[in-house]
N, C-alpha and C positions, 0 to 999 in steps of 0.2 A: 547784380554786379554793380559795383560803385564806379569803376573805370572801364570803359570799352573803347575799342578802336575800329573805325571803318576799315575793313580788310581789302575790298576791291569794288570796282564799279558795279558788278552784278548785285551787290547788296543795295545799291541805290535804286536800281530798277525794280528789284523784288520788294523793297520797302514801299515804293510808290504803288505797286500792285496791291500790297496789303492795305495801304491807306484807302485805296479805291474800294476794296472789299468791305472795309469797316464803315464806309460812307463818311470818311473823315478828310478826304482829299479836298484841298481848296487851291489847286494849282491853276492859275489863270493862263498858264502857257497852253492849256488845253482849249482855250477860247476859240471860237470860230473866227474866220476871217472877217465876218460881218461885225462881230463884237469888237474885234481889234480896230476895224475901220471907225466904228462909232466912238470908240475911245479917242482915236486920233483926231477926229473933228470936234471933240469936246462934248458930245451928247451923252457920253458915259464918263463920269468924273471919278469913279471909284479907283483907288490905287491898284496897280497890278500886284497881286499878292502871291507869294510862293515862289519856290525855286526848285527845279528838279534835283539839283545836286544836294539839296538839303533834305531830301526824302528820308534818308536813314536817320538823321538827327531828329527830325520831327516825329517819325514813327517810334523811335526809341524813347523819346520824351513822353509822348502821349501814352504809350504802353505802360510806362512806369506810373504815370499819374492815374491811369485806370485801375492799376493794381493797388495803389496806396491811398488814394483820396476819394472821399465822397463827392457827389456832383454838386453839392451846395457849399463846399468849402472854398474859401477865397484863394484865387491864384493870380499872380502878377507875372506878366511877361515884360522883361526889360529890353530896350532896343527893339520895340515891337513893330516899328514901321516896316510894312511890306512882309512881315513875318506871318507864316501860315498857322502858327500854334494856336492863337486865340480863336481864330475862325474855325479851325478844326475841332477844338474843344467845345465850342458852341454847338457845332453840328452833332457832337456826341452827347449833348444834353447838359453840359456844365453851365451853371447859372450865375456864378459869382466871379466874373473875369474882369481884369484890369490890365491895361497896357500903358507903359511909360516910354516916352521917346521925346527927343528935342525937335523932331521934324515938325514944322508948323502946319503941314497938311494932314495931320492925323485925322482931321474931320472927314477925310475921304476914305478912311479905312472901313471895312465892312461891319455890318451889325452894330451900328452906332446906338440903336435903341437898347441893345442888350449887353454891350461891352463898354465899360468906362475907359475912356482914353484920356491920359493926362500928359500935357506937354511939359516935360520936366527933365532935368538931369538925373539919371537914375543913380548917380553917386550921392545925390542929396535930394531926396524926394519929400513931398509934403505929407506923406502918409503917416499915420500914427504908429507908434511902436506895436509890434506883434500883430500886424494887420493881416498877415497871409500865412496859409498852410504850405504853400509852395511858390517858389519864384523860378521862372524859366528864362533861359538866355540862349538863343540859337545864333552861333557865330558872331558874337558881339564883343566878348571881353578881351579878345586879342587886339582890338583897336584902341590905342591910347591906354594900354593896360596899366592899372594902378591897383595892385592887389590889396593893399591896406585899406584904401578908401572904399573899394568895392565890398570887401568882406565886412567892414564895419557897418555899412548900410544894410547889407543883406542880413546880417545877424540882428540888427535892430528891427528890421521889418518882419522877420520870421517868428512865428509862434514856436514855443518849445515842441520838439517833435516834427517841425516843418522841414522842408527840403529846398535846397538850392540846386537846380538842375541846369547844367551848362554844357553846350557843345562849343568846340573851338578848333582852329587850325592846329594841326599836330604832326610831328614827325619825331620818332624816338631819339634820333641824334639831332644836335643843334643845327639849325639852318639860319644863316646870317641874313637878316632883312634890313640891315642898316641902310638908311637913306630912302627906303621904300615907304610911301605913305598912302593910306586910303582914308577918305573923308577928312583930309587934312590932319590925320593922326598917325603916329608911329604904328607899325604892324609887327606883331609877335607871332611867330609860329612856335607854339609851345613844344619844348622837348620833354622827354621823360623827367629830367632833372627839374625843369621849370614847373611841371605839374607837382612833383614831390615837394618842391619849395612852397608852392601855393597851398598844398594840403597842410604842410607844417604851419604856415602862417594862419590858415583857417582855424586851426585848433586853438589859437589864442582868442578867437571870437566864438568859441563854443560850437564850431562847425567841424564835423568829422565824417569820413567815409562810412558807408553803411554796408559794405560787402567786399567781395573780392575785387582786385584791381588787375587788369590786363593791359599792359603797355606795349605789347608786341605789334609791330607793323608788318604788313605783308606787301601789298602794292601801294603805289602812290597815284590814286585815281584822280586827284585834283591838281590842276595847274593854273596858277595865277601869279602875276607879277614876276614872271620868269622863274618861279619856284614850283617844284613838284612835292606834294605832301598828301596828307589825308586829314580826317577829322577825328578828334577825341571827344568823349562824352563822359561827364563826371557828375556824381551826386554826392552832396554833403548834407548831413542831417544836423539840425540845431539840437544839441543835447543839453544845453543849459541856458 
């Protein structure tokens, strides 16, 4: 399926259980009090990685990659700081992983010997054309959303047949977020129409949905910034 929606909170907990079963979970929230104490006093410098509420996003993304990509094919995660995706893929045996983020403390992300981390604006990266078979993005594109710049760079970086896989804040009807900022950036909760507009714009860059699209919401299990909503998940394939 090319477009999916998180239906309820139960899907979050069940997704975390599935990640645990797969040996792909990298949720530091499960750290012991001792590890938390060592991090607090500076004896552990690694970034706290993972977020329980992103469990469904991460599982859906990883399951798609396991189905569609070989373990030696190059994968990029944009907005990778504190994201669980690359660490989870490494645990599953994926060997050609890159993360891009502007956060200067990327050197504290896990598996530095095995994952290439690049401090860069993912709207304008230093990577060569057609460098990746897949690009992932977990709850990133809704912050400072610029569809044209994003799609132009994703299209440039993807090999023909490659995938752009993104999760994002979503509610079927429009939710007004005017004046609310995160990370000093405007915040967009995508509506169904916003997603459709994004898909139409993506076609101009040779990126198209690869399956059925389900836009229907059920519950609003996420609450942030005074708004209640859910998550959407979308896959676009580079067709040219």
